[in-house]
C-alpha positions as CSV (number, residue, x, y, z in Angstrom):
1,M,-4.4,-165.3,66.2
2,N,-8.0,-165.0,64.8
3,E,-8.9,-167.1,61.8
4,S,-9.8,-165.3,58.5
5,P,-13.6,-165.0,57.9
6,N,-15.1,-167.2,55.3
7,S,-15.9,-165.4,52.1
8,I,-19.5,-165.3,50.7
9,F,-20.6,-164.3,47.1
10,I,-24.2,-163.7,46.2
11,I,-25.9,-164.3,42.8
12,D,-29.4,-163.0,42.4
13,D,-31.2,-160.6,40.0
14,H,-33.1,-158.7,42.8
15,N,-31.2,-155.9,44.6
16,L,-33.4,-156.2,47.6
17,V,-32.5,-159.9,48.1
18,I,-28.8,-159.1,47.7
19,D,-28.9,-156.2,50.2
20,G,-30.8,-158.3,52.7
21,I,-28.4,-161.3,52.5
22,R,-25.4,-158.9,52.7
23,L,-26.7,-157.4,55.9
24,I,-27.1,-160.8,57.4
25,I,-23.6,-161.8,56.4
26,Q,-22.1,-158.6,57.8
27,S,-23.8,-159.3,61.1
28,D,-21.6,-162.4,61.6
29,S,-17.9,-161.7,62.2
30,R,-17.1,-165.2,61.0
31,L,-18.2,-164.3,57.5
32,E,-17.2,-161.8,54.8
33,F,-19.2,-160.5,51.9
34,V,-16.9,-160.4,48.9
35,G,-19.2,-159.6,46.0
36,Y,-22.4,-160.2,44.0
37,A,-23.6,-160.9,40.5
38,S,-27.1,-160.5,38.9
39,S,-26.9,-163.3,36.3
40,Y,-25.1,-166.5,35.1
41,N,-22.8,-164.6,32.8
42,D,-22.2,-161.8,35.2
43,A,-21.3,-164.3,37.9
44,M,-18.8,-166.1,35.6
45,T,-17.1,-162.8,34.8
46,K,-16.9,-161.5,38.3
47,L,-15.9,-164.8,39.9
48,R,-13.0,-165.2,37.5
49,A,-11.8,-161.7,38.3
50,L,-11.5,-162.4,42.0
51,S,-8.0,-163.1,43.4
52,K,-9.4,-165.9,45.6
53,F,-12.5,-168.0,44.9
54,P,-15.2,-167.5,47.6
55,D,-15.8,-170.2,50.2
56,V,-19.6,-170.1,49.7
57,L,-21.8,-169.1,46.8
58,I,-25.5,-168.2,47.6
59,C,-27.4,-168.4,44.4
60,D,-31.0,-167.9,43.2
61,Y,-32.2,-171.1,41.4
62,R,-33.8,-169.0,38.6
63,L,-31.4,-166.6,36.9
64,P,-32.2,-164.3,33.9
65,D,-29.9,-166.3,31.6
66,G,-29.8,-169.8,33.2
67,T,-30.3,-171.7,36.4
68,G,-28.3,-172.0,39.6
69,D,-27.5,-175.7,39.1
70,E,-26.2,-175.0,35.6
71,L,-23.8,-172.4,37.0
72,A,-22.7,-174.8,39.8
73,S,-22.0,-177.6,37.3
74,R,-20.0,-175.3,35.1
75,L,-17.9,-174.0,38.0
76,K,-17.3,-177.5,39.3
77,E,-16.1,-178.6,35.8
78,M,-13.5,-175.8,36.1
79,N,-12.3,-177.4,39.4
80,Y,-13.3,-174.5,41.6
81,N,-13.7,-175.6,45.3
82,F,-16.7,-174.0,47.0
83,K,-19.9,-174.7,48.9
84,Y,-23.1,-173.9,47.1
85,I,-26.4,-172.8,48.7
86,F,-29.5,-172.5,46.5
87,L,-32.3,-170.0,47.1
88,S,-35.7,-170.3,45.5
89,M,-39.2,-168.8,45.7
90,I,-40.5,-172.1,44.3
91,M,-40.7,-174.9,46.9
92,E,-41.2,-178.0,44.8
93,G,-39.8,-181.5,45.5
94,R,-38.8,-181.8,41.8
95,I,-36.6,-178.6,42.0
96,I,-35.2,-179.4,45.4
97,R,-34.3,-183.0,44.3
98,N,-32.7,-181.6,41.1
99,C,-30.5,-179.2,43.1
100,W,-29.3,-182.1,45.4
101,R,-28.4,-184.2,42.4
102,N,-26.4,-181.3,40.9
103,G,-24.2,-181.0,44.0
104,C,-25.8,-178.3,46.1
105,D,-24.8,-178.2,49.8
106,A,-28.0,-176.5,51.0
107,F,-31.4,-175.5,49.6
108,L,-33.4,-172.7,51.2
109,G,-36.7,-170.8,50.5
110,K,-36.4,-167.1,50.0
111,N,-38.6,-166.7,53.1
112,V,-35.8,-168.1,55.2
113,H,-35.0,-166.4,58.5
114,A,-31.6,-164.9,59.1
115,K,-30.8,-167.4,61.9
116,E,-31.5,-170.4,59.6
117,L,-29.4,-168.9,56.8
118,L,-26.5,-168.4,59.1
119,S,-26.9,-172.0,60.5
120,A,-27.0,-173.4,56.9
121,I,-23.8,-171.5,56.0
122,Q,-21.9,-172.8,59.1
123,T,-23.2,-176.3,58.4
124,V,-21.9,-176.5,54.8
125,L,-18.6,-174.9,55.8
126,K,-18.2,-177.9,58.1
127,G,-18.5,-180.2,55.1
128,K,-22.1,-181.2,55.8
129,R,-25.2,-180.7,53.8
130,Y,-28.2,-178.8,55.1
131,I,-31.9,-179.4,54.3
132,S,-34.8,-178.0,56.4
133,R,-37.5,-180.3,57.7
134,E,-40.0,-178.5,55.5
135,Q,-38.1,-179.4,52.4
136,S,-37.6,-182.9,53.6
137,L,-41.3,-183.3,53.9
138,L,-41.8,-181.9,50.4
139,L,-39.5,-184.5,49.0
140,K,-41.3,-187.3,50.8
141,E,-44.7,-186.1,49.5
142,D,-43.5,-185.7,46.0
143,T,-45.4,-188.3,44.1
144,G,-43.4,-191.4,43.1
145,Q,-40.2,-190.0,44.8
146,R,-38.4,-190.9,47.9
147,I,-36.2,-188.9,50.2
148,E,-33.5,-191.5,49.6
149,D,-33.1,-189.9,46.2
150,V,-31.1,-187.1,47.7
151,L,-28.7,-189.5,49.5
152,S,-25.3,-190.4,48.0
153,K,-24.5,-194.1,47.3
154,R,-22.4,-194.4,50.5
155,E,-25.1,-192.6,52.5
156,K,-27.7,-195.2,51.3
157,E,-25.4,-198.0,52.3
158,V,-25.0,-196.5,55.8
159,L,-28.8,-195.9,56.0
160,E,-29.4,-199.6,55.2
161,C,-27.1,-200.6,58.0
162,I,-28.8,-198.2,60.4
163,L,-32.2,-199.7,59.6
164,E,-30.7,-203.1,60.3
165,G,-29.9,-201.8,63.8
166,L,-26.1,-201.8,63.5
167,P,-24.1,-199.4,65.7
168,S,-21.5,-197.1,64.0
169,K,-18.6,-199.4,64.9
170,E,-20.2,-202.4,63.1
171,I,-21.2,-200.3,60.2
172,A,-17.6,-199.1,59.9
173,D,-16.3,-202.6,59.9
174,K,-18.9,-203.8,57.4
175,L,-18.2,-201.0,54.9
176,S,-14.4,-200.8,55.6
177,I,-14.5,-197.2,56.6
178,S,-13.7,-195.4,59.8
179,K,-16.2,-194.9,62.6
180,R,-15.8,-191.1,62.3
181,T,-16.7,-191.3,58.6
182,V,-19.8,-193.3,59.5
183,D,-20.8,-190.7,62.1
184,N,-20.4,-188.0,59.5
185,H,-22.6,-189.9,57.0
186,R,-25.1,-190.5,59.8
187,Q,-25.4,-186.8,60.5
188,N,-25.7,-185.9,56.8
189,I,-28.6,-188.4,56.5
190,L,-30.3,-186.9,59.5
191,N,-29.9,-183.4,58.0
192,K,-31.2,-184.4,54.6
193,T,-34.2,-186.4,55.9
194,G,-35.2,-183.8,58.5
195,S,-34.9,-186.5,61.3
196,R,-34.1,-185.2,64.8
197,N,-32.3,-188.4,65.8
198,T,-31.7,-192.0,64.8
199,A,-34.9,-193.2,66.4
200,G,-36.9,-190.7,64.2
201,L,-34.9,-191.8,61.2
202,V,-35.8,-195.4,61.7
203,S,-39.4,-194.5,62.3
204,N,-39.5,-192.6,59.0
205,F,-38.1,-195.4,56.9
206,R,-39.2,-198.6,58.7
207,K,-41.5,-200.5,56.4
């Protein structure tokens, strides 16, 4: 028996963007387009009217009556369970960092290719966060800021252990978590920092 496709809802005030993303979603049998909204208030109304909340929201960072992270925070306060992907024309470390702090699962520029958008969707559906190498570099170059700012408290602890040269098993023992959890944190750290592997990660952060 085939699994039901994951539902996707788009929030953007440009019809061309909505139509483009909808075509990309409809090209993947694993995904299902279930609706769209053009503003913060429109999204709140339409999402509440759905019989089942979407698995993924793809939202413009700048909306006519608010911002994407304000919408995400409001929906999370209402205990909706979903993955959140921000889109933006403005690629600034400050904005990207703010989105991560407000619980986004992926941040993409509006010039993103279809293949990368689909990859980001599948990544967040697996419970991981997605950040491109380009955005990782923007965060690093943002004056006075560090890429570590987008890591969770536990991810920072795992990163410190990695930099000490500890293998996953020893990290798990030290932090009293499972090795599988360590491996998940390790992959999230690689995704967020744009590192291809552990060696690249260590090279980026070694003082």
